[in-house]
N, C-alpha and C positions, 0 to 999 in steps of 0.2 A: 222243313228247312228253316222256317221261321223260329220254331222252338229250338232248333240247333244253334242258331245264331244267338238266341236268348241265353242258352246254356254257356256259350263262349263269352258272353258279356260279363265283366267282373261285377261283384255285388256293389250296389250303390251306383250303378252306371247311369241311372236316370238323373241322380243328383249331379254327377260329374258333367253330364251333358247340359244340364240346366246352368250349372255354374260356368261352363265353357261358353255358353251362349251369352250369359251375363258379362263375362270378361270381354267377349268380342264387342258387345255394345259399349262397354266402358272405354275400350280402345278407340272405337269410332268417335265417341263423344270427346275423348281427350284430343284426338286429331283435329276435330272441328274447333275445339277450344283454342288450340294453338294458332289456328288460322284466323280466328276472330278475336283473339285475346287483346291484341294491340289496339283494335278499334272499339270493341265493346267489352270492356272489362267486367261490367256488372252482369251482362248476359253470360259471359264465360263462367263466372262463379256460380250462377244459378244452374246452368246446364251440368256443371261438374257435380253439384250437390245432388241433382236428380239422378244422374247416371250412376254415381257411386253409392248413393244412399247415405243418410246421416249416420246410420249404425255401422256402415262399412268403413268409415274413415278412421285411420290410425295416424298418430303423429309420426314424423320421419324418424327412422332409427339413427343411431350414432350420436356422439357427443355434440352438444351445442357449442358453437364458437363462443369463446369467452375472451375478454380483454386481457392483454398481456399484463402480468402483475407488475406493479410499480416497484422499482429497485433504485436505491440511492447509492449503491456500491460504486466505487471508482471505475471498475471495468464496465458496468452497465451504462454509466454516464458517457464513457468514451465510445461505447458501441452505439449509443443513440445520437452521437454527433454526426454532422454531415460527412458522407463517405470520403470526400477529398481531404478532409481535415484529420481523419482518424490516424493515418500513418504518422503524422507529426506529433499527435498526442501520445501515441505509443512510443515514438522515439524519445519523448520526454519521460516515459514510464509513468504517465498519469494514471494508467490503469493498474499500476502496482505502487501505491504510495508509501510503502514501508520504507523505501530508501529516503524519501523526503522527510519522514518522521525521524529517522536516525541522523540525518543531517541537522534537523531543526532542534532536536531536544537538547544538545549541548548548549545551544544559544539560549534556550529557556533557563537552563541551570544558571548560567552566568548572569542573565538579566535578573533572575530571582534573587541571587546572592547580592547583587548590587543595589537592591531596593533598600529604602530606609527602614530601620527597625519598626516593627508594628504596621508596616504598609504592604499592600499587594504589589506585585511586579508592575512595571509600566506597560499597560495594555497596548498603547500605541507602538511601543518598541516590539512587543511580542508579535503584533500583526505585521509590522514592517519586516521583521526577520522571517516570519512565516512565508510571506510573499517572496522574499529573497531566496529562501530555501527551495521553494518550488522552481524558481527560475535557474538557480545555480545547480540544483540537482539535474534539471533538464539539460542544461549546458554541458555538465559533466558526462551525462549519458550520451549526448550527441557526439562529443569528442571521443568517448570510449568506442562508440559504434563505428565512427569514421576510422579510427586506428585499427579496430579489430574486424573490419568487414570481411576479410578473407578467412579469418579464423572462425568467425561466427557461422559461416556457411558449412563448416565441417562438424559442428556440434548440434545435436538434435534439439536441445533446449533453446538455442539461440538462432537457429537457422531461419526462423520466421521474423526476426527483427527487421524493421522496415528497410534499412540500408542493405543488409545481407540478402534480403528477399527481392531487392530491386524495386521496391515501392517508392523509394526516395533516392534521387541521384546525389552524387557528391556535391555538385554545384548547389542544389537545393538545400543540402545539409549545411553548407557554408553560410548561405543566406539566412537560414533559420537560426543557426548558431549566433550569427551577428545580431539578429533581432533579440534573442534571449539575453545576450551579454549587454546590449544597449539598455534594455529594461532593468537589468540588475544594476548597472551603473547608475541609473536614475535613482534607484533605492539607496545605493551607497552614498550618493551625494546628499541625501537627507541627514546624514550623520555628521559628527564633528570632524575636524581636519585630521586629528590623530587616527580616528577610526577609518577614514577614507584611505589613508596611507596603509594602515594595517590590512584593510580589506583588499586593496589592490595587490598587496604582496602575496595573497593566496592564489592569485591567478596562475602563477608558475606551477604550483602544486596541482591545480585543477587540470592543467594541460598535460603534465608529465606523468601523473600517477597511473594512467591506463597503460603506459609503456613498461612499468616495473615488472609485470608478470613475464616479460621476455628476458629479463636480465638477472632477476633475483628470486629466491624462494620466499621472500618477505614482502610481496606486494601489498599484503594486508597492513603492514606497518606504514607504507606510503599512504594508503587509504586513511589510516588513523590520523596521520598528520593533516590530511586534507579535510576530512569530515568533521574534525573537532576544532577547526579554526574559530568557530563561533563561540567556543568557551573563552577565547581571548576577546573577540570582537564585541560580544554582548556586554561585558563589563565596561569596556572602554566607551561604548556608545552611551552608557549611563553616567560614568564617572569622568570621562574625558581622557583617561589613560588607564594602563593596566597596573594592578597591584600584584607583583610577583608572588607574594606569600599566599594569595588565593588563586590567581589565574593559572600559574604554572602547575600546581598539583591538580587543579581541575582539568587542565589540558591533558596532563599525563594520564589521569584516570579515564578520560574519554578515549585516549589512544589504546589503553589496555582493554577497554570495552569493545572497541572496534576489532582488536585482535581476536576477541572471543567470538563475537557474532559472525565476523566475516570468514574466520577459519571454518566455522560450522557451515556457512553458506558454500564455501569452496569445496567441501566434500561432495556436493551434488555433481560437480563436473570433473572430479579428479581423474576418472578414467579417460575422458576425452582430452583433458589437459595434458595428460602423460603421452597420449598418442600424437598430439600435434605440437608438442614441445613447449607448452606453457608451464609456468611454475606457480606454486602457491604454498602457503603454510600447511595446507591439508596434505600435500605430497611430501613436505618436509617432515611433518610430525608422524604421519602414518598411524600406527596403532598406539603411539604415545600421546595422541591428541588430548585425551582427558587429563593427563598429567600437566601438559602445557597450559590447557585452559584453566586448570585449578590454580596454577601459579599466576596467570594473568588476573584471575578473580581476586586473589589475595592482594596483589599489587593495586588493583582498582579500589578495593575496599579500604586499604591503607591510605591511599591518596585522598579519597573522599573523607576519611576521618580527619586527616590533616587539614583539609579545606574547612571542615566544621570547626576545628579548634581555632584556626586563624581568622575565621569570620564570626566567632562568638555564637555559634549555632546552639540550639536548645534541644530539649528532649524529643520533639517530633522528628527532627532531622535524624537523630541517632536511631530512633525507632524505624525510620524508613531504611536506614542502612542495614538494620537487622532483617527487614523484609527482603532487601536486595540480596543479602547473603543467602537467605533461604531459597530465593528464586534461582540464583546461580547454582547452588548446590543441587537442586532438583533438576535444573536444565542439563548440567553436565553429567550427573549420575545416570539419568534416563536416556541420554543421547545415544542413538544408534548411527554411527558414522557410515554404515553400509546401506542405509535406507534413505534415499534422497528426499522422500516425502517427510520423514521425521526430521531431517536436517532443515527442511524448509519451515516446518512448524516451530522448531526451536529457534530458528533465526528470527521469524516474525514475532515471537514472544518477547523479544528484546524491546519492542515498543512499550510494552507494559512496564518493563524494568526502568526505562528512561522516564516514564510518567511518574513512577513511584519516587524517583530521585527528585523530580520537580515538585511533586506534592510535599515531600519532606522539607524541601528548601522553603516553600511558601509558608507552610504551617510553622516551621521552626522560626521563621522571621516574624510571623504574627505573634508567636509566643514571647518574643523578646519584649513586647509592649507590656504584657502581663507581668513579666519578671521585673521590668523597670518600675511598674506601679507598686509592686510589693516592696521593692527596695525603698521607694519614696515614703511609703506608709511606715516602714520600720524606722526610717530616719526621723520622720515627723513625730512618731510616738516617743522616740528617745529624746527628742528636743523638748517635748512637752514634760516628760518626766524630769 
């Protein structure tokens, strides 16, 4: 009988039995360690090492916890803000700063053009208008979401916006809007009287442009009039008034630019807009979008060229215009209006385009000093001869 049981035992049974006994002792040691651990931590560690054996210890499996990587993106900054504040920051679209850039860049063009020949733009004015762009873009988004709260609920991309999602009430929105406009007024009052009146006149556009998508297929045109007001205001803030020969073609070029990038943007929502009865240039142009965008690009480049002539711009400015022409050509040629992600990428690339214009203006203005020096040298040499 004994030999029979031995035959039934699997090979290595003695080792299994020994290891099982060792495991039991380890479990008993661990139990005692838990009971004594809080009072005698040193004793707990000693008993655990004896029970398990130094050679039996293995590091715990699985990935070690690591610190969250530091990110300075706008979305990461908003997500790291206190939770009660986050809906208001998202209402201002601080997590998506591309709109602020597109509002701010025409201001930088105008401030750059108004600088004295051979000088950099006024950094104080650039910072002042940058702060104002954040506040006014936030105010515009607040007004837009208040008008569109019932429409936003029906569109997948906008259903999570704070007012549509119920994270912020209408009353809270009004109070928040009042705070933004008050701060923006404080910045406007830092300018001259002409600019204060000119800036105040834009408030009507800010309030009404979100309604245009209900009544016309050209709401992008209304947005162009609104978003490029800084092309007038930046010049007047430096010079004290507007020069029509420079400011008006600059304003017109900005409007054409807005028609380009916001038509591309509108193609993301064209199906939802058609279902809920909203209008846009994307629905107006359909498959002819690229032809229309090409026409707007030609008009934009022509206006910027006129700006250069009327402001005595130099070689770097026109080199920037050539780069802009290449950018627009590539943007329109490769655009796929049926892919929302491609429309978004093309839309956001317009920040680069606006920065190229600004860089061309700054370098072109600095080049004027060099040109002036060369003219003086020629005059002096002729005088000596």
